[in-house]
N, C-alpha and C positions, 0 to 999 in steps of 0.2 A: 375428444368429446363427441357425443352423438349429435347428429345433425338435427337442428330445430325444424320441426314440420309445421309450426304455427304460421298462419298467414299474417301479413302486416296488420290487417284489421284485428285479428285475435291478439297480437302482441300489444297493439294500442289499448285494447280492452283490458289486458293484464296490467298495463302501466296505470290506467285510470283506476282500476280496482286497488292497486297498491297505494296510490296516492290517497284514495278514499279511506283506506285502513289507517294510513299514517295520520291523516287529519283527524280521524276519529279518536285515535290514541292521544293526539295533542289536545283535542277538546276534552278528553277524559282526565287530563292532568299530567300526562307523561310528557313533561317539557321542562326546560331549564335545568336546574341542579337539584331536582327533587329526589332522584333515586341514585344510589351508589351501591356497589358490590364490594365487600371486604376482600382484601388480598388473601391469597391462599397461605402465604407464609410471610408475615410482615418482617421488615428490617431490610438491611442492605449488606453488601459484601464488597470489601476492598480488593479491586483487581488492578494491579500495577499502578496504584495510587489514585484510581478512579472508583468512586463508590457507585455501585450498580444495585438497583432494587432487586430483591429476591424474586419479585413477581416477573420482572423482565428476564431473569435467568430461567425461570420456569417456562416462560414463553419460548425462549430459544431452545431449551431442551425438548419441549413438547413439539415444536416445529420440526426439529431433527427427527424425532421419533415418528411423526406423521409422514415425513418425507420417505423414510426408510420403509415404513409400512406400505405406502402407496407404490413404491418401486417394486417391492417384493410381490405385492398383490397383482400389479399389472403385468408382471413378467413370469410369474410362477404359478398362477392359478388359472383355471379354465375361464372363469368369469372375467378376470382381468385381461386375458388374451383375447376374449371375445370383444371386450370394450375397445381394445387397440385395433382389432380387425375392422370393426364397424367404423372407427374414426379414420382409418386409412382408406378403406374402399368398402362402402356399405353394400353395394351390389355383389361384389365378389364374396364378401363375408356371408351374405344371405344364401348364395349359391352353395356354400360349404356347410349349410345347415344351421347357421347362427340365427337365433331369434332376435330380430332387430327391435321389436317392441319391448321385449323383456330386458334387453340390454339398455334401452332408453329409460325404463323404469328404475333399473339398478343405478344407472348414472345419475338420474335425478335424485334418488334417495341418498346416495353417497354424497353428492354435492350439498344437499340440504343439511345432512348430518354434520358434515365438515364445517359448513357455515355456522351452524348453531354452536358447535364445539369451539370454533374460533372466537365467537362472541363471548362465550363463557370465560375463556382464558384472557381475552383482551380487555373486556369491560372493567375489571377491577382497577385498571390504570387511570380511569377517568369517570365521568358521570354518564349515566344512562339517559340519553336524549333521543328523540325521534330521528334526528338527522344524523346519528352516529353511523348508520349504515352507508350513507352517501360517501362520506370521507373514505371509509375502508374500501368501498367499491372503486372509487377513482384510483386509489393507490394500487389496488389489485389489477386494474386495467393497465396502469402504467407499467407494472412489473411484467405483465404478459406481452405488451407491445414492445417494450425495450428488450426483454430477454429473447423473445421469439416464441411463437406458439409451438408446442411440442418439444421444447428443449428444456431438459431438467437443469443443466448447467447454466443456461441463460437465465432461467428463473431465479436461481440463487444469486448470480452475479448482479442481475437487475435489482434484486431486493437490497443488496448492499449499496448499490449506487443510489437508489431512492432514499435509503436510510441516511447515508452520509450527506446527501443533498439537503435533507430536512434539517440535520444538525447544523450544517454550515449556514443554511438560511436563517435558522433561529439565532445563531451566534452573531452573524454579521448584518442581517437585515431585520427581520421580524417574524414572529410565529404566524402572522396573518398571511404571509406570502408562501407558506409551505405548499398549499394547494396550487398556487400559481406555478411554482417550480415543477410540480408533478405534471401539470397540464402542458407546460412548455416542453418538458422532456418527451411527452407523447407526440407533440406536434413535430419536434425536431427529428425524432426517430422515424415518423411516417414520411417526412420529407427526404431525409438522407438515406435511410435504410429501412424500407417498409417491412421487410421480413424479420427485423430485429437483429440483435447481436449475433445469435447463433441460429436464427431461423433460416431454413433452407427451402421451405415449401414454395415460396414465390420464385426463387431462382430455378428450382426444378421445373415449375410450370412454364417459365420463360424458355428454358432449354427445349422442352417438349414442343 
């Protein structure tokens, strides 16, 4: 990812602006169980004796397609290679003629587009509420921390770990503790292995 150049004061301002927008939407009626999105393809499918919603299968297929697209984009296109170069060493990439500001714009645009696309695919599973983004954000942070930043394999493995942890929590404890389990996973990972399962950035920095 491209380095964030915003100062702490600017980031606080962005957070306050985001909260103001959320509260404005809440005041306008976007709360509770008011809005829902229909599923793309209703029904379910029997997989080894377990019935899985077609919408969830669509999400899995879409996730695999996006993963393949991002891998090909970042490894076989000039813009993708520029993004990787900026992420690894911004000064060296700029010395090679890569426009840092342009890659920052591209990174922000792609991240925003993928976030919106993910919302469209995921929201048919439940109700549209103002706080829906917070839950998704926490689980996304948990996946990044557990898997390790910059590791594709770690991201996939961490996604399965968080998913199974949610299922086991719902089955044996309660659905209200799913978020607690995700936060505990983040804390334990930061305490035991700060670089994540497959993350090597911190280890390399310590060696240097």
